[in-house]
Structure formats: C-alpha cells, structure tokens
N, C-alpha and C positions, 0 to 999 in steps of 0.2 A: 560337157561343160568345159569352157576354156578357163584356165587358171593362169594368172600372171605371176612370173617370178623375176625378182630383181637380179641383175647380174652386174659384175664389174670386170673390166679387162685391165690388167696391169702387165708391165714388162718387168721381168725378174732377172736379178743379177746385173743390174745396170742402174745408173742415175739419169740416163737419157732416154726419152721416149723413142720408140722404134729401134732400140737396141735390145740386147738381152733376149729372154725367152718369153713370148707372150703367154698369158694364162687367163682363162675365164673362170670366175668364181661366182657360184650361186650361194650367198651367205645364209639363206633360209630355204633349204631344199626339201623340207618335210613334205611328204605326199608324193614325191617322185618315185616311180618304180625303177627297177634296174633297167628295163627296156627304154624308158624315157630318158634316163641319164645317159645311156649309151647313144641314143639318138641326138641328144643335145650336144654331147661331146663331138659327135660326127658333124653336126651342123657348124659348130665353131671351128672345127678342123685344126685346132692347135695341137701341139704334141701332147698336152694334157689339159683337162678341165677338172675343177674340184667342186664338190658338192658338200655343203656344211649342214649338219644336223645337230639337234640337241644331244648332249652326252648321254651315254648309257651307263657309264661307270664312274660318274662323279668328277670327270675332268672338264676341261674348258669346252671342247666341242668334239663331236664325231665327224670325221672327214673321210669322204670316199673320192677316189681319183680314177678318172677314165681317160684313156687315149681314144683316138677316133675308132679304134678296133676292139679294145678290151679294157677291163678294169685291172688296175695295178694294186698290189698290197701296200706299196710305199713308193714315193718318188720325192726327189729333193725340191725342185723348183715349185711344184704345187704347194708344198708345205710353207716354203718361204713366202710365196705370193699370197697364200690364203691368210697367213698371220698378218702380213702387211695390210691386206684389204680390211680385215676385221679391226685392226688398230686404227687405220685411216678413217674408217666409217664410224668409229665410236662404238662398235659392237661389243668390245671387251672392256669398255670403260676407259676413262682418262688415266694416263700415267705420266710421270715427269721424265726421269732419266732412263729407267729400265723396268721391265716386268717380265715374268715368265708365264707361259701358257703351256698346256699339254693337250695334244690331239690324240683321240682314240682312232686307231686305224687297223686294218686287217693284219698288218705286220707287227702290231703292238703299239705301245705308247710312244709318242714323239714329243719330247720336251723342246720348246723353242724359246730362246731368249731374245727379247726385243729391246733395242736401245734407240732412244730418240735424241737427236742432235739439234744444235741451235739453228741450223738451216732448215729445220722441220723434216729432214730426211730420217728414215727409220731403217735401221740395220737389224736383220733377223738372222739368227743362227740356230740350226737344229742339231740335236743329237740323234744319231741313227738309232732306230728301234731295236736293232740286233747287233750283237758283236760280230766282228769279221769272221766270215766263213770262206774257206778256199776250196774250190772244186777242181774239176778236170783241167789238165793242161791240153792245149791245142797245138798241133804241129805248126811250125812257122810257115810251111808250104800251104797248108789249108787256109790259114789266116791271111797270108799274102794274096792268095787267089780271090778271097772274098772282098778285099779292099784294093785290088788292082795295083799292087806294088810287087817288087821283087822280094823274094824271101831274104835276100841279103840286107834289105832295108829294115828288117826286124831284129832288134837287139835282144839277146837272151842272157846277157851277163848277169843281170840282177834277178830276173825271173823269166820263164818261158811265157808265151801267150797263155793266159790262165783265167779261169772263172773265179770271180771274187764277188762277195755280196755283203752288204750291211742292211739288207732288207729287200733288195732286188738284185738278181745276179747279172753280171756283165762278163764278157770275155775282155780282158785288159791286156794290151800289148804295147811295148815300147818301140818307137821308131827311131832311126839313127839321127835324124836331124829335122829341122823345120821344113826343108824342101820336100822331104819324103812325106811329111804330114800333109803339106799343102797339096801334093799330087795324088793323094789317096782318093779313090772314088769307088762306088758300089759296083761290084760285079755280081749280078743276080745269080748266075749259075754257081759261082763260088759260095755265095751266101746260102743257097739252097743246100749245098753239101754240108756247110758248117752247121746249119740248123738241124739237118737230119742226123748227122753224126754226133753232135755235141749237145743237141736239145737246147739251143740258145738262139735268140734273135737280136741280142744287143751286143754291139762291139764298140769298145771304148779304146781309142788309141791315143798315145801321148808321146811327147818328146821333151827333154829338159831344155830350158831356154836360157839364153845369156843376156836377156834384156831385163826390164823391170819386173817380169814374171818369172817364177821358178819353173813353171810347166805350162805347155800349150797342149790342148786336147781337142779331139773331135769324137762324136758318137754317132754311129750308124745303126738304124733299125728299120730296114726297108719293108719288113713283113709286119710291122706294128703301126703302119699308117704314117710313119715319119722317116723318110729316107735319111735325113740328118737332123740332129737336135742342136739348137744354138747354145743351150746351157743345161747340163745334166747334173743336178746336185747329187743324186744318189750314186751316179757313176764316179764322180770326182771324190765323193766321200769314201767309196770303196777303194779308189785308187790310193788315197791317203793311207787307208788301212793296210793295203797290200805293200806299199813302200815301207811302212813302219814295221810290218811283219818281217820283211827281209833286211831291215836295218840291223847292224851288228849290236847296237846298244840294247841292253836288257831292259832298261827303263828310261823314261824321259818323255818330254812333250815336244811335238813336232808340228810344223805348219808349212803351208805352201800357198803362194799366190798363183792363181790359175787363170789363164785366158782361154776362152772357147768361143766358137761362133764367128771368128774373124773371117774365115773363108766364105761364110754365108752372107757377109755384110751386116751381121747382127752381133757385134762384139759384146762379149759377156765376161764379167770378172767375178771370180769366186775366191773364197778363202777356205781352205781345208785345214783342219788340225786334228791331231790324234793324241792319245795318251797310251803309254806302254808301261806295264809293271811286271817284273819277274818274267820277262820274255813274252808276255801276252799283250796283245792289243786290247785294251780294256774299254776304249771309247773312241768314237769317230764323230767329227762335227763338220758341218758345211754352212757357210754364211755369206750374206751379200745384201745389197740394197735392192729396192724395187721402186717403180714409179707408176702412178696411176695414168691410164690412157683414156678410158671411157667408162660410161655406165649406161644401163638401159633396162628395158623390160623384154623378156622373152615369153611368148604365149604358148601354152602347152594344153593340148586337147585331152 
C-alpha cells in the first residue's frame, strides 16, 4: 500500500532562497521505518533531512535526523529548520513575539527559542543538548593532509586541531587566514587516514575575520554523503564552546557572528553564543533565520 507524506523544503541560516543549507522536513512521519527514513533522506540528498513524530516524553515533538548515509543523534540546521517549518505551517500553534519548544532527540532534549519579527521572519535559536566535551587532538600534519593545505597554514596558538562536541563530534582547526580557508579542499587519502586514526569523519575549519563577521568557517564530511556542508549548526556551536573553553575568562557570556558556505555559493549566516561559569562552559547556543522554498507530497510504498 502506498502512503503519502507531506514534506517541506526550507533553506536554513539565511533570509534568501537558494542560500543557506537546504533541509527536507516531514512534519508527520509516524509509520515510517528506519529503512524508509534512510531511503527518503537519500532521495532528497541534502546534508540532512528531519522526520517529526509525536513526543514520547511530554515535550513538543520527537525528531530524528538522517544524512544520505546514516542517522545522527543531533545536528544544528535540521533543528533550526524543523522548528521554522512547524512554526510557519501552524503545527505548534500561533504565537506573537516569541515561544519556546523542546525536541526529543537521541542526543537528549533540544530547547529552541523562536522569535517572530514584523517582517514575518522567524529567528530560531537552539541550546545544544550536551555540555561541551573535548576529545583527542589531531596532528597538524594529518589535518593538513586531509584538507589539502600546508601544515604551516594551521594555527595552534589557541588550541591544536581537536575533537569537540556538544552533541555531535567534530575535529576543529584554526587556519591562519581567509585565503587558506578558501583554498582548502578534500584529499580523500588524507581523510581516510584521519578517519582510521582518529575515528572521525567531520572536519570543521575556521579563521577569524576582519569584516562584518567574527569567524568564517567550512565543514567537510566526504564519508558522510556530503563533501562540504553550507551551514553546520552543531559544528559552529561546538566551535563556540571550544573557543570559550580556551578563553582566559573564568565566567562570562560570549558570542560570534559566523559566515559559512560562501565558497559553495550558498552563503549562510549563524550566531553562536555561550555561557561560562567558574571556568566551565555551561551552555552553547546557535541561531539563525530560515526561509521556505517548497512543499509537496512524497509517496512511500
């Protein structure tokens, strides 16, 4: 028997269609098996697709997130985009200036604050489901080989290339300037070594910027069905946490305006912020706008 499921496609971390990071959202996914969700995500072939279910623990919705290759416990742009779609379609009810919802996910609970503005745009900001965790360091030489840059292009003054996570782990590395960031590209042989030695397939690189943005970033994941991602909320959220961890201040609130996806022709704009108390990173947030692109029906046998 063929079943019809409604879907929406939105662009996340942008106010302009065909910018940002595209996302497919199935707002009523009850009845879909793991296999079918994976097939649907592969069919859309976006970096992620999200599937929304009735809550199991009394929160707003249960959300599951799939790349074209696998399920993720947490990701940034699918949460922002899913919240936007549910708000835009009226699925979470009407609200005036702001409201908060909570998604149940494999990584934990994801609170999301939604703000509605006079121009009808909706800003969504999530709080990461996990506190910052820091993992293995990666040699500058191995990281440089994976992204086709010279090891001298990698800055280690603040931190070495290092795994960090607020729900999904990334190797995060600082590059010396925008030119080095723009020139980076995937070297499959180097990525295979990185994956085998450090058990990671996500690499997030950044450089500090002297323009209207504080940081410019790129994220590569060639073994996850997306050679490069135009906007990675979970990676930039972890980046904010990592920079806060290495900040000399014992306590405070910190924020960064971040640009990503420029090199792909899909400019994306994100805002990361963190909170630190007593030397510990206590919370990390990522936010941005979204815009609706299309809606339709997908047929599932």
